[in-house]
N, C-alpha and C positions, 0 to 999 in steps of 0.2 A: 364526559368520558370517565372521570374518576368514579362515578356512581357504579360503573361496571366492575369495579375492583373492591373486594371485601377488605375492611380494616385499614384503608389507606387514609382515613380521616377527611376532614373538610379542607378545601383549598384555601391557602392564605396568600400565595404569591406565585407568579410564573415568570421566570427570567430567562431570556435567550442566552445560549452558550455562544460565545464569540470566537473561540478557538476552532481551527479547522477551516478548510477551503470549500468543502462541498456539502457539509452536513448541516441539517437543521435540527437543533435539539434545545431542550429547555430544562432548567432546574425548577421543579415544582415543589413548593413548600406547603405542607399541610399540618393539620393539628396532630398528626402522628409521626411526622418526620419529613425527610426530603427524598425526592425521586427524580429520576432522569426520564423525561418524555422524549422519545425519539420519533421524529417525522422521517419516514423512509422515503428518500428522494430518487435513488438511483434506479432508473428504469431501463438500463442497458440490457439488451437481449429480451426485454419484456414488452408485450404489445397490448396488454389489458390489465385491469386491476386484479382480476382473479389470478392471472399469471404472476403478478407482482406479489400478491399475498402468499401464493404457494412457495415462492422463492424465499420470502421472509420466514415463513414457517420452517423451511429447511434450515435456515441459519439458526433459528431458535432451538430446534431439536439438537443441532450440533453442539451448541453451547451448553445445553442442559446435560448432554452426555459427557462432554469434556469436563464439566465441573465434577461429575461423579468420578472421574479419573484423577482429580486433584489439580487440573489445569486452572490457573487463576482467570476465570471468566465471570461475567455477571449476566446470567440468563434473565429473560424478562419475567415479570409477574404473570400469573394466570388469572383471568377474570372469572366471574361467577359461572360462565358457561364452559370453562376449561380452555378458552382460547388465549393465545398470546398476542394476537394481532387484532387491532380495532380499525375498521374501515369506516371513515366518515366522509361521505361524498365519494370522491375518487382518491382520497388520501389514506395512507396506511400509517398507523401509529403503534408504538409499543411502549410499555411502562416498565422501567428497570429500577431496582434499588439504587440509591445514590451512593457512590464510592468516593470518599475523600482521597485525593492523591495528586501527585505532581508529574508532569512530563519531564523526562530527562534525556538530553542528547548525549552522544558518545563522549564528548569532552568532559562530561560530568561523571562518567563511569570509570572505575578503576579497572585494572586488568582482570581482577577476580570477578567484578560485576559484568565485564565484557564476556567472560567465559559463561557466566550464568545466563546472559542474554542469548548466546548461541545455543546453550542447552535447552533453554525455554522454547526457542523456535523449533528445535529438533523434536522436543516433546509434543509440541502442537502438531507437527506433521505426522508423527507416529500415532498420536491420539486420534487425529482425524482419520487415519487409515483404519483404526478400529471402529470408530463410532459411525462412519459413513458407509461401512460395508453392508451389503444386503443382509437382512435378517428375516428369516421365515418367509422367503419368497421375494417378490419385487418390492423394492424399497423406494419411497418417494424422494429420498435424498439423492438418489443416484442418477445423474444426467447421462444421456448417451455419450459414448466415447467419441472424441473428436480427433481428427488427424493432427499431427505435429504442426505447430504454427510456423509459417515462413518468417524468416528474418527480413528486416527492411531492405528494400532495393535502393542502392545508391542513386540510380537514375531518377527515382521519384524524389529522393532527398535533394538532388541538385535543382530540380524544378521548384521545390519548396524554398530552398535557399534563395533562389532568384526572386521569388515572390516576396519573401520576408525582407530581403535587401532593399527592394523597391520601397516597401513600406517604411523601413527604418531610415532610409535616405530622404523620406518625405516626398516620394514620387507616386504614392498611392492615394493621393487626394486627402491626406490628413491636414487639418488646419493648424494643429499645434506645432510650435517650432521644435526642432530637434533639441534634445537635452543630453545629459551625460549617459543616460541609459541607452539612448539611440546610438550614440557613438560607440559604446561598448558592444551593442548588438551588431553593428556593422563590422567591427573588428573581429568578433567571434565568428560571424557567419563567413567572412572571407577566409579566416583561418581554418574553419571547419571544412570548407569546400576543398582547400588544399590538402588537408589530411585525408579526406575521403578519396580524392584522386590518387593519393599515394597508396592507400590501403584498400582500394575497392576489391582487389583480388582475394581479400581475407573474409569476405562475406560467409557466415556460417551456413552450412547446408541445412535443409529442412530435416528435423529428426525423423527417423524411421519409426513407424508404428504410432499408436495413439499417445497423446500426452497423458501421463499418469501421475497421480499424487494430489490429494486434496490439500489446498493451501488456504491460509487466511486471505491472501490476495492484496493486502494493504498494510503490511507490517512495518510501521515506522514510529518515531517518537510520539506523535500526537495520538496514536492508538494504543499506547501503553502507559499505564499509570503506576507510579512508584509511591510507596510510603517508606521514607527513609531509604535504605539500601535495597529494599525488596520490591520486586514487581508484584502488584496486587490485583491488576485487572488488565486483560487484553480486551479492547473494545472495538466496535465498528466492524462487523463481520459481513458487510454488504457485498464484498467481492469474493466471498467464499466460492471456490471454483476448483476444477481439475486443471492443473498446470504443472510444468516441470518444477518440482519442489526446490531443487538446488538453486534455481534461478531466483526464487523468492529469497533464499538465504543471502545470495549475492546482492540483490537489489536492496535488501534491508541494511546490509553492512555499508553499502555506498551512501545511504542516507544517514544512518546513525554516526558513522565514523569519518565523514567528510569534514575537513577543516575549512575555515573561512577562505583560505587561499586556493581551495580546490584540490588539496592533497588528502589522501586517506591516511589515517593513523594505522600504519601497517602492523604495529605491535599489538594493538587492540583487535585488529581484524584477524590476526593469526590466532589469538586466544579465543576469540569468538568462533572462528571457523573450526578449530580443533574440537571444541565442545559441541558444536552443531553436528559434525561428522559422527562423533561418538553417539550422541543422542538419537540421531536419525538413521544411523547405520549407512551413511552415505560414503562412497569411496572417493578417492582423490580424482579419478577420471571423471566422475559425475560432476564434481565441483569445477574441474578445469574446463569442461564443456560449458558449464553455466557461466563461468567468468568470461569466456570468449563471446557467448551470445549476448550477455548483458553489456559488455564493452561495446560491441557493435551496435546494440540498441541505443546506448547513450551517444555514440558517435553520430547517429542518424536522428536523434530526437531533439525537437525544438518546441516542446509543448508550452513552455512559458512564453515564448515569442508568439506562438499562435494565439494564446489567450490575449496577449497585449494588442497585437496588430489586427487580428481577425475578429476578436470578440470585444475589443476595447475593455478588457478585464485585466486590471493591474494588481490583483491581490497577490499573485505569485512573483511579482517583480523582485522583491528582496532576495529571493532564492537564486536569481539568475547568475550573479557573479561567481558563486561557489560551484553551482551546477555546471555552468559552461566551462569553467576552468578545469573541472574534474575530468571531462572528456579528453582534454588536451594532455593533462598530466598522466592520466591512465594510459593513453597511447604511448607516451614516452617511457613509462615505467611498467609496461605490460608484464614483463617477466617477473618483476618483483611482486606485483599484485597477484599474479597467478600462484606464485610460490607461497604467499601469505595464506591463501585459501586452501592449498593442497598439501603443504608439508606438515 
């Protein structure tokens, strides 16, 4: 593969990157330096290699244009044929410059850095609005408009809770004995069912009209690299898509600023949200609607338990205590959370 790229040198080592849950990537060391080799895995909404390649090219074009606007991104290198995607067999790869940096969670950010984080995401959203707009006729980066997505139905969630409870209680044919995680899962599932019964009438309506706004799609600490106090690279654009932009801002805050006990650091959320609203030109009503939809989404979401009990995949287990506690705390402190995002 390296032979397709000019001036990258001869390979010396190729080491897998261990951080992240879903990505396959490698640090490639050569006689000219270090590079990041990304194996694109996410085939959601794609049913063939050509479709996958087109989606990856769209991501690459977006990052190239965002970089021209000053957004900290790391576009891929171009090979001797002018391509940024290499297809080997049925697998798609891209080669990026290596960026030295560290991941930082919200507890490591000051109020000033939290403001900068919100401003950065707002800049990403306004930048994407510019670079993904049609130019000189039809633009390959623009997918067809999709209707507003429906919020989860509590009836479906109740059925899922029953299924997961059976698994966590050892009634699903699992051979392993119950452990502390299973006990916590049972507690949270019973607790969540009671909350949903109490708040089922608060299900958000389906938004009118198409979803608008290009978003990164997966903005969280493992996809942002810092050097010192400064963000130097937003990575992993596999979920670039048209979605409600303010919902991405709320989801990101709920990941960055959640404490181990499941509470949000509302002072940092407030600083982040104010900066986001200024940078994105988003109003308080847009953020309030997003807070409500993401709260409901979290109340109905059990992705970590689905991974554990349906896929026997326990990589996300360490996240469960804080994530499951957040839904409960957020319900109790709903007004305070909404105020932090909108005032």
